[in-house]
C-alpha positions in Angstrom: 0.2 0.1 0.0 1.7 3.3 -1.1 2.0 5.9 1.9 -0.1 9.2 1.8 3.7 11.2 1.0 4.2 8.9 -2.2 0.8 9.3 -3.6 0.9 13.3 -3.6 4.5 12.9 -5.3 3.2 10.6 -7.7 0.3 13.1 -8.1 2.5 16.0 -9.0 4.1 14.6 -11.7 1.0 13.0 -13.2 -0.3 16.5 -12.8 2.9 17.9 -15.0 2.6 14.7 -17.6 0.8 15.4 -21.0 -1.9 13.1 -22.0 0.1 11.2 -24.6 2.6 10.8 -21.6 0.0 9.6 -18.9 -1.1 6.7 -21.3 2.3 5.7 -21.9 2.9 5.4 -18.4 -0.3 3.9 -17.2 0.5 1.2 -20.7 3.7 0.4 -19.2 2.3 -0.5 -15.8 -0.3 -2.4 -17.3 2.0 -4.8 -19.6 4.5 -4.7 -15.8 2.0 -6.4 -13.9 -0.2 -8.3 -16.5 3.2 -9.4 -18.5 2.8 -13.6 -17.2 -1.0 -13.8 -18.7 0.1 -12.1 -21.9 2.9 -14.3 -22.1 1.3 -17.2 -21.9 -1.6 -15.7 -24.5 1.3 -15.2 -27.1 1.9 -19.4 -27.3 
């Protein structure tokens, strides 16, 4: 679980990102989290 300070820091970083950067960031997190599932589907 994230701490309140961590969340505030991420929100500040996220606020300064362009929409394209936000999409890339979220997509990378999704791919990282679900990489094993994607690899299984690719078989």
